[in-house]
C-alpha positions in Angstrom: 55.9 43.2 403.9 52.9 45.3 404.8 52.6 46.3 408.9 49.6 47.7 410.4 48.7 48.2 413.9 45.4 47.0 414.8 43.0 45.6 418.4 43.3 41.8 417.9 40.5 39.5 418.5 40.0 35.9 418.2 37.7 36.5 415.2 40.2 38.6 413.4 43.6 36.8 414.1 47.1 38.5 412.8 49.5 36.8 411.0 51.9 37.4 413.7 52.0 39.4 417.1 54.7 41.8 418.1 54.6 42.1 421.6 56.5 44.4 424.1 56.5 43.3 428.0 54.9 46.2 428.6 52.2 46.5 425.9 49.4 48.7 427.5 46.8 48.0 429.0 47.5 44.2 430.0 51.3 43.9 429.2 52.4 41.7 426.7 52.9 38.3 428.8 49.2 39.0 429.6 48.0 39.6 426.2 50.3 36.6 425.0 48.4 33.9 427.2 45.1 35.5 425.7 46.2 35.0 422.4 47.2 31.4 423.0 43.6 30.4 424.3 42.1 31.0 420.9 45.2 31.3 418.1 48.3 30.0 417.5 49.7 32.9 415.8 53.3 33.6 416.2 54.5 35.7 419.0 57.7 37.6 418.7 58.9 39.9 421.9 60.7 43.4 421.8 61.9 43.6 425.2 64.9 44.8 427.3 65.3 41.3 429.0 64.2 38.6 427.3 64.6 36.4 430.4 62.4 38.8 432.5 59.4 37.8 429.8 61.1 34.2 430.4 60.5 34.1 433.8 57.1 35.7 433.9 56.4 32.5 431.6 57.7 29.6 433.5 55.6 27.1 434.2 52.8 28.4 431.5 54.1 26.0 428.7 54.1 28.9 426.5 57.2 29.7 424.2 57.2 32.8 422.2 58.9 32.5 418.4 61.1 34.8 419.3 62.5 38.0 420.9 64.4 41.3 419.9 66.3 42.8 422.4 66.7 46.5 423.0 68.7 48.3 421.5 67.2 47.5 417.8 66.7 48.9 414.2 63.8 48.8 412.4 65.7 46.7 409.6 66.7 44.0 412.6 62.8 44.0 413.3 61.9 43.5 410.1 64.4 40.6 409.4 63.1 38.5 412.4 59.7 39.1 411.6 60.4 37.7 407.8 62.2 34.7 409.7 59.6 33.9 411.8 57.0 34.1 409.2 58.6 32.1 406.7 59.3 29.4 409.4 55.8 29.3 410.9 54.6 28.8 406.9 57.0 25.9 406.8 55.5 24.4 409.6 
């Protein structure tokens, strides 16, 4: 698996977005909303509180494909990302 950080745009979608609730400069929830405006790529949140992200998304109809709670290991992140990518390819 190759991991790279880059700026996302509707013209250059990625295979998956890995977001934190506090992703600068917009915040992960706002970035998630913008991603969904033009792309259906899988989204996974790294978060200390999945419940807080769910509250922020309440009423938007948006649901990420996964949450990884803090503390987490790199191995756990890789396994979750691989599982979400595999599921998105089956869908």
